[in-house]
KELUM-193223 format. One record per residue: residue number from 1; residue in one letter; x negated, y, z of N, C-alpha, C in turn. Coordinates in steps of 0.02 Angstrom, whole numbers, padded with zeros to 5 digits, always signed. Example, Ala and Ser with C-alpha at 12.3 -4.5 7.8 and 13.67 -1.06 7.14 Angstrom:
i:aa:n.xx:n.yy:n.zz:ca.xx:ca.yy:ca.zz:c.xx:c.yy:c.zz
1:a:-00660:-00284:+00390:-00615:-00225:+00390:-00660:-00165:+00390 $
2:s:-00642:-00112:+00354:-00684:-00053:+00357:-00645:+00002:+00394 $
//
This chain:
i:aa:n.xx:n.yy:n.zz:ca.xx:ca.yy:ca.zz:c.xx:c.yy:c.zz
1:d:-02743:+00458:-00915:-02755:+00373:-00930:-02668:+00369:-00911 $
2:c:-02641:+00294:-00939:-02593:+00286:-00927:-02598:+00218:-00879 $
3:p:-02564:+00198:-00857:-02489:+00222:-00824:-02515:+00295:-00794 $
4:l:-02453:+00344:-00791:-02463:+00399:-00757:-02445:+00390:-00683 $
5:f:-02485:+00400:-00633:-02487:+00407:-00541:-02438:+00465:-00522 $
6:a:-02406:+00468:-00470:-02383:+00513:-00445:-02417:+00533:-00396 $
7:i:-02422:+00596:-00397:-02464:+00628:-00337:-02446:+00690:-00292 $
8:a:-02485:+00684:-00240:-02439:+00733:-00198:-02490:+00809:-00196 $
9:v:-02456:+00850:-00208:-02488:+00917:-00225:-02489:+00963:-00152 $
10:p:-02542:+00977:-00120:-02519:+01007:-00050:-02512:+01085:-00045 $
11:g:-02461:+01100:-00002:-02459:+01156:-00010:-02387:+01179:-00055 $
12:d:-02387:+01245:-00063:-02331:+01256:-00100:-02374:+01293:-00174 $
13:f:-02411:+01225:-00192:-02440:+01251:-00247:-02383:+01264:-00318 $
14:n:-02338:+01217:-00314:-02306:+01243:-00382:-02234:+01235:-00361 $
15:g:-02208:+01224:-00308:-02132:+01225:-00273:-02090:+01146:-00301 $
16:g:-02151:+01100:-00325:-02130:+01020:-00342:-02111:+01029:-00407 $
17:v:-02105:+00954:-00420:-02089:+00941:-00502:-02040:+00925:-00513 $
18:p:-01982:+00920:-00571:-01910:+00917:-00553:-01920:+00835:-00565 $
19:v:-01857:+00817:-00538:-01854:+00733:-00534:-01774:+00735:-00538 $
20:k:-01761:+00681:-00586:-01682:+00650:-00589:-01696:+00596:-00546 $
21:f:-01631:+00597:-00480:-01603:+00546:-00454:-01553:+00510:-00493 $
22:e:-01565:+00446:-00523:-01494:+00399:-00542:-01486:+00359:-00496 $
23:p:-01408:+00344:-00491:-01392:+00272:-00449:-01402:+00221:-00459 $
24:v:-01422:+00162:-00450:-01434:+00091:-00456:-01387:+00076:-00489 $
25:n:-01315:+00091:-00459:-01243:+00037:-00470:-01221:+00113:-00537 $
26:k:-01241:+00098:-00583:-01196:+00158:-00632:-01127:+00162:-00619 $
27:t:-01083:+00126:-00576:-01013:+00145:-00570:-01000:+00185:-00515 $
28:q:-01063:+00199:-00478:-01067:+00256:-00426:-01067:+00318:-00429 $
29:k:-01030:+00369:-00431:-01025:+00437:-00444:-01073:+00483:-00420 $
30:q:-01089:+00483:-00357:-01114:+00517:-00306:-01175:+00487:-00274 $
31:i:-01237:+00532:-00266:-01287:+00480:-00238:-01274:+00504:-00161 $
32:h:-01257:+00445:-00095:-01252:+00464:-00034:-01314:+00430:+00007 $
33:i:-01329:+00453:+00055:-01378:+00434:+00099:-01382:+00357:+00104 $
34:s:-01431:+00315:+00094:-01452:+00247:+00112:-01421:+00224:+00026 $
35:s:-01425:+00268:-00041:-01392:+00222:-00082:-01465:+00224:-00122 $
36:e:-01456:+00159:-00159:-01522:+00144:-00203:-01516:+00187:-00277 $
37:v:-01576:+00222:-00273:-01576:+00266:-00325:-01645:+00252:-00392 $
38:y:-01636:+00269:-00439:-01714:+00285:-00494:-01721:+00354:-00472 $
39:i:-01812:+00355:-00477:-01813:+00409:-00480:-01853:+00438:-00556 $
40:d:-01837:+00467:-00579:-01871:+00467:-00644:-01874:+00561:-00653 $
41:s:-01952:+00561:-00677:-01989:+00600:-00694:-01997:+00634:-00761 $
42:g:-01963:+00610:-00801:-01947:+00618:-00902:-01988:+00583:-00922 $
43:f:-01969:+00570:-00985:-02007:+00536:-01033:-02087:+00557:-01036 $
44:s:-02123:+00516:-01049:-02205:+00552:-01046:-02223:+00518:-01138 $
45:l:-02234:+00588:-01171:-02256:+00582:-01234:-02338:+00547:-01234 $
46:d:-02365:+00566:-01196:-02439:+00538:-01194:-02434:+00461:-01166 $
47:c:-02408:+00441:-01143:-02397:+00355:-01121:-02345:+00307:-01165 $
48:h:-02279:+00363:-01183:-02238:+00321:-01211:-02205:+00277:-01160 $
49:d:-02173:+00318:-01102:-02156:+00286:-01051:-02084:+00311:-01029 $
50:d:-02021:+00292:-01003:-01958:+00304:-00977:-01972:+00362:-00925 $
51:g:-02028:+00356:-00869:-02051:+00413:-00826:-01998:+00385:-00761 $
52:l:-01982:+00321:-00758:-01939:+00295:-00694:-01996:+00282:-00645 $
53:w:-01994:+00292:-00602:-02041:+00293:-00535:-02042:+00209:-00519 $
54:r:-02106:+00181:-00511:-02095:+00093:-00472:-02167:+00076:-00422 $
55:m:-02149:+00042:-00410:-02217:+00014:-00335:-02264:-00020:-00402 $
56:k:-02318:+00004:-00398:-02363:-00049:-00437:-02430:-00063:-00385 $
57:f:-02456:-00120:-00368:-02506:-00128:-00344:-02577:-00087:-00361 $
58:d:-02607:-00040:-00340:-02648:-00013:-00364:-02718:-00023:-00332 $
59:a:-02765:-00077:-00362:-02812:-00103:-00320:-02873:-00061:-00309 $
60:l:-02896:+00006:-00344:-02924:+00053:-00309:-02910:+00071:-00256 $
61:s:-02864:+00085:-00233:-02837:+00126:-00176:-02807:+00063:-00117 $
62:r:-02807:+00012:-00142:-02797:-00056:-00090:-02719:-00062:-00074 $
63:g:-02689:-00030:-00122:-02624:-00022:-00080:-02556:-00016:-00139 $
64:f:-02474:-00009:-00119:-02445:-00010:-00183:-02439:+00070:-00183 $
65:a:-02436:+00090:-00253:-02429:+00157:-00276:-02378:+00175:-00312 $
66:v:-02353:+00239:-00315:-02295:+00263:-00380:-02336:+00266:-00448 $
67:i:-02299:+00243:-00484:-02337:+00253:-00552:-02261:+00266:-00611 $
68:a:-02253:+00311:-00649:-02211:+00328:-00686:-02195:+00295:-00736 $
69:s:-02186:+00242:-00733:-02169:+00185:-00797:-02138:+00131:-00802 $
70:g:-02075:+00147:-00736:-02024:+00090:-00756:-01983:+00103:-00791 $
71:a:-01922:+00051:-00783:-01888:+00051:-00846:-01814:+00025:-00774 $
72:p:-01756:+00047:-00809:-01699:+00011:-00760:-01722:-00063:-00757 $
73:n:-01687:-00101:-00704:-01681:-00162:-00679:-01770:-00191:-00680 $
74:v:-01835:-00140:-00687:-01882:-00163:-00675:-01894:-00180:-00589 $
75:p:-01940:-00248:-00570:-01954:-00252:-00502:-01973:-00191:-00474 $
76:r:-01958:-00171:-00398:-01991:-00120:-00354:-01977:-00054:-00404 $
77:g:-01939:-00043:-00432:-01897:+00032:-00472:-01846:+00042:-00426 $
78:a:-01824:+00020:-00371:-01787:+00076:-00325:-01789:+00097:-00271 $
79:f:-01772:+00153:-00267:-01782:+00190:-00186:-01732:+00206:-00146 $
80:t:-01724:+00221:-00104:-01669:+00244:-00047:-01689:+00318:-00015 $
81:i:-01630:+00346:-00004:-01645:+00400:+00018:-01614:+00399:+00086 $
82:q:-01656:+00421:+00168:-01639:+00410:+00219:-01631:+00505:+00243 $
83:k:-01605:+00514:+00302:-01590:+00573:+00344:-01646:+00562:+00386 $
84:i:-01665:+00613:+00404:-01702:+00601:+00454:-01673:+00657:+00504 $
85:d:-01712:+00671:+00575:-01684:+00721:+00635:-01680:+00798:+00606 $
86:d:-01712:+00825:+00553:-01723:+00892:+00529:-01666:+00889:+00471 $
87:p:-01622:+00957:+00468:-01553:+00925:+00457:-01571:+00957:+00380 $
88:e:-01635:+01002:+00345:-01650:+01004:+00272:-01692:+00935:+00266 $
89:e:-01715:+00888:+00279:-01774:+00864:+00270:-01743:+00786:+00260 $
90:f:-01781:+00727:+00208:-01759:+00680:+00207:-01831:+00628:+00204 $
91:e:-01802:+00580:+00200:-01880:+00520:+00173:-01852:+00476:+00136 $
92:i:-01900:+00479:+00085:-01873:+00411:+00030:-01919:+00361:+00050 $
93:m:-01878:+00295:+00064:-01884:+00231:+00072:-01909:+00199:-00003 $
94:r:-01939:+00135:-00008:-01957:+00108:-00059:-01896:+00041:-00042 $
95:a:-01860:+00039:-00096:-01811:-00018:-00070:-01827:-00080:-00060 $
96:y:-01797:-00131:-00027:-01815:-00181:+00000:-01834:-00237:-00058 $
97:v:-01885:-00261:-00084:-01904:-00298:-00119:-01956:-00335:-00091 $
98:f:-01935:-00412:-00076:-01999:-00455:-00066:-02005:-00501:-00110 $
99:g:-02077:-00524:-00113:-02089:-00585:-00170:-02142:-00569:-00206 $
100:y:-02155:-00613:-00266:-02220:-00616:-00304:-02196:-00595:-00376 $
101:f:-02235:-00559:-00393:-02230:-00531:-00445:-02286:-00554:-00500 $
102:l:-02305:-00600:-00566:-02372:-00594:-00588:-02405:-00533:-00595 $
103:g:-02465:-00573:-00574:-02534:-00512:-00576:-02540:-00485:-00513 $
104:q:-02483:-00476:-00451:-02475:-00436:-00408:-02481:-00490:-00350 $
105:p:-02503:-00444:-00298:-02503:-00458:-00232:-02427:-00486:-00211 $
106:i:-02427:-00533:-00155:-02351:-00518:-00109:-02330:-00434:-00100 $
107:s:-02260:-00449:-00114:-02237:-00359:-00093:-02234:-00389:-00031 $
108:p:-02249:-00316:+00009:-02226:-00311:+00091:-02178:-00289:+00109 $
109:g:-02115:-00286:+00060:-02041:-00252:+00072:-02041:-00198:+00072 $
110:s:-01985:-00175:+00108:-01972:-00109:+00130:-02035:-00060:+00146 $
111:g:-02026:+00013:+00157:-02066:+00067:+00184:-02061:+00130:+00149 $
112:y:-02093:+00165:+00192:-02071:+00235:+00171:-02149:+00251:+00134 $
113:l:-02108:+00327:+00071:-02155:+00349:+00036:-02214:+00395:+00067 $
114:s:-02291:+00379:+00055:-02323:+00414:+00097:-02381:+00468:+00041 $
115:v:-02397:+00500:+00083:-02467:+00508:+00027:-02525:+00465:+00054 $
116:v:-02572:+00434:-00006:-02633:+00394:+00006:-02685:+00426:-00010 $
117:d:-02749:+00404:+00005:-02817:+00425:-00024:-02821:+00402:-00084 $
118:d:-02840:+00412:-00157:-02861:+00373:-00205:-02951:+00380:-00216 $
119:f:-02951:+00330:-00195:-03040:+00325:-00209:-03086:+00337:-00251 $
120:v:-03060:+00352:-00311:-03086:+00371:-00373:-03063:+00458:-00375 $
121:s:-03020:+00478:-00372:-03009:+00553:-00401:-02982:+00567:-00317 $
122:p:-03013:+00658:-00314:-02997:+00686:-00268:-02902:+00689:-00236 $
123:l:-02866:+00693:-00292:-02800:+00672:-00310:-02770:+00632:-00247 $
124:p:-02718:+00644:-00181:-02701:+00609:-00154:-02634:+00581:-00206 $
125:l:-02617:+00497:-00188:-02574:+00476:-00239:-02507:+00478:-00185 $
126:l:-02428:+00456:-00213:-02385:+00440:-00184:-02388:+00353:-00178 $
127:g:-02385:+00319:-00117:-02394:+00275:-00090:-02349:+00242:-00043 $
128:v:-02361:+00207:-00003:-02312:+00178:+00011:-02323:+00155:+00117 $
129:t:-02292:+00177:+00166:-02325:+00146:+00208:-02263:+00122:+00288 $
130:n:-02285:+00080:+00327:-02234:+00062:+00374:-02220:+00120:+00426 $
131:d:-02269:+00156:+00421:-02265:+00200:+00501:-02231:+00258:+00487 $
132:p:-02154:+00268:+00500:-02124:+00319:+00498:-02166:+00387:+00505 $
133:d:-02195:+00376:+00545:-02242:+00432:+00578:-02268:+00484:+00511 $
134:e:-02290:+00432:+00471:-02331:+00441:+00397:-02287:+00468:+00351 $
135:a:-02214:+00445:+00360:-02165:+00462:+00298:-02165:+00530:+00270 $
136:l:-02175:+00546:+00187:-02185:+00598:+00175:-02102:+00635:+00175 $
137:k:-02101:+00693:+00185:-02049:+00729:+00207:-02029:+00769:+00146 $
138:v:-01969:+00759:+00144:-01949:+00782:+00054:-01887:+00841:+00065 $
139:v:-01872:+00882:+00046:-01822:+00941:+00022:-01799:+00922:-00036 $
140:f:-01737:+00922:-00038:-01694:+00939:-00113:-01666:+00995:-00099 $
141:v:-01677:+01043:-00179:-01667:+01092:-00205:-01641:+01073:-00272 $
142:k:-01589:+01096:-00294:-01558:+01091:-00346:-01601:+01123:-00409 $
143:y:-01606:+01119:-00462:-01629:+01134:-00501:-01589:+01146:-00570 $
144:k:-01580:+01205:-00608:-01516:+01213:-00645:-01478:+01174:-00631 $
145:k:-01417:+01179:-00683:-01349:+01164:-00699:-01343:+01081:-00698 $
146:d:-01382:+01054:-00721:-01407:+00968:-00723:-01403:+00936:-00665 $
147:g:-01408:+00955:-00607:-01417:+00897:-00552:-01475:+00866:-00547 $
148:v:-01527:+00895:-00573:-01605:+00865:-00557:-01625:+00884:-00498 $
149:a:-01655:+00864:-00460:-01674:+00885:-00392:-01766:+00900:-00398 $
150:s:-01815:+00942:-00372:-01861:+00965:-00341:-01873:+00929:-00292 $
151:i:-01930:+00891:-00268:-01965:+00853:-00212:-02021:+00874:-00190 $
//
């Protein structure tokens, strides 16, 4: 079904799915810690979506979840990469967006990407939390030569 939700697969099931990080600021040539980025999982033929991640309120999980149906400059589409204590691990934060969007509850502002339960399927969704202890830890691995990363 569309839109496509981003899900978390526990363990080393497939080593991650390739995604591309693109700076929100198109004049920026490199991505640095705390840069605002778009996360692109690729065009979906099934849903005819660009595949840019964005946050959408999901009534079934009663919270914000990541869907892959955004486009540049769509509200709730920017994320930031934050460094944590482990030298190889990072956290991805939802960029600060506060306000009301038609048909959705008031945005809670920034938060950490986290694994949240879906009440309909057994697959855990990527959602948002304000608790840093529940933040999803990611490791970036270069994928091929085009700079696409796997998380």
